[in-house]
C-alpha positions in Angstrom: 7.1 14.4 -24.0 10.1 14.2 -21.7 13.5 13.2 -23.1 13.8 10.5 -20.4 10.6 8.7 -21.7 12.0 8.8 -25.3 15.3 7.3 -24.0 13.4 4.5 -22.2 11.4 3.7 -25.3 14.5 3.7 -27.5 16.3 1.3 -25.1 13.2 -1.0 -25.1 13.1 -1.0 -28.9 16.9 -1.7 -29.2 16.7 -4.5 -26.6 13.7 -6.0 -28.4 15.6 -6.0 -31.7 18.7 -7.6 -30.1 16.7 -10.3 -28.4 14.5 -11.2 -31.4 17.0 -10.8 -34.2 20.4 -11.5 -32.8 19.6 -14.0 -30.0 16.6 -15.6 -31.9 14.2 -15.4 -29.0 10.7 -16.1 -30.3 8.6 -12.9 -30.6 5.8 -14.5 -28.6 8.1 -15.4 -25.7 9.7 -11.9 -25.8 6.2 -10.3 -25.7 5.4 -12.3 -22.6 8.6 -11.3 -20.9 8.3 -7.6 -21.8 4.6 -7.6 -20.8 5.5 -9.0 -17.4 8.2 -6.4 -16.9 5.9 -3.6 -17.8 3.1 -5.0 -15.6 5.5 -5.2 -12.6 6.7 -1.7 -13.1 3.1 -0.4 -13.4 1.9 -2.2 -10.3 4.8 -0.8 -8.4 4.1 2.8 -9.6 0.3 2.4 -8.9 0.8 1.1 -5.3 3.3 3.9 -4.6 0.9 6.6 -5.6 -0.8 8.8 -3.0 -4.1 8.3 -4.9 -3.9 4.5 -4.2 -3.4 5.1 -0.5 -6.5 7.3 -0.5 -8.6 4.6 -2.2 -7.5 1.8 0.1 -6.7 3.3 3.5 -4.9 1.0 5.9 -3.8 -1.4 3.2 -0.2 -2.5 2.9 1.7 -0.8 0.2 4.5 -2.6 -1.7 7.0 0.3 -1.5 6.7 2.0 1.8 8.7 5.3 1.9 
């Protein structure tokens, strides 16, 4: 596993702790926020992949290089 991935996970866990324990954000609400952020990043990565372009030729990609 790359060190960058570990750092990202560590940041997410620390941010989750801060939001739920210190700022008293409900865990349900925080899960919705975090899930939305992850889904947005995943969609961006998927649409930017060359494999996606091969599956759907001629479709508009979200992040054109």
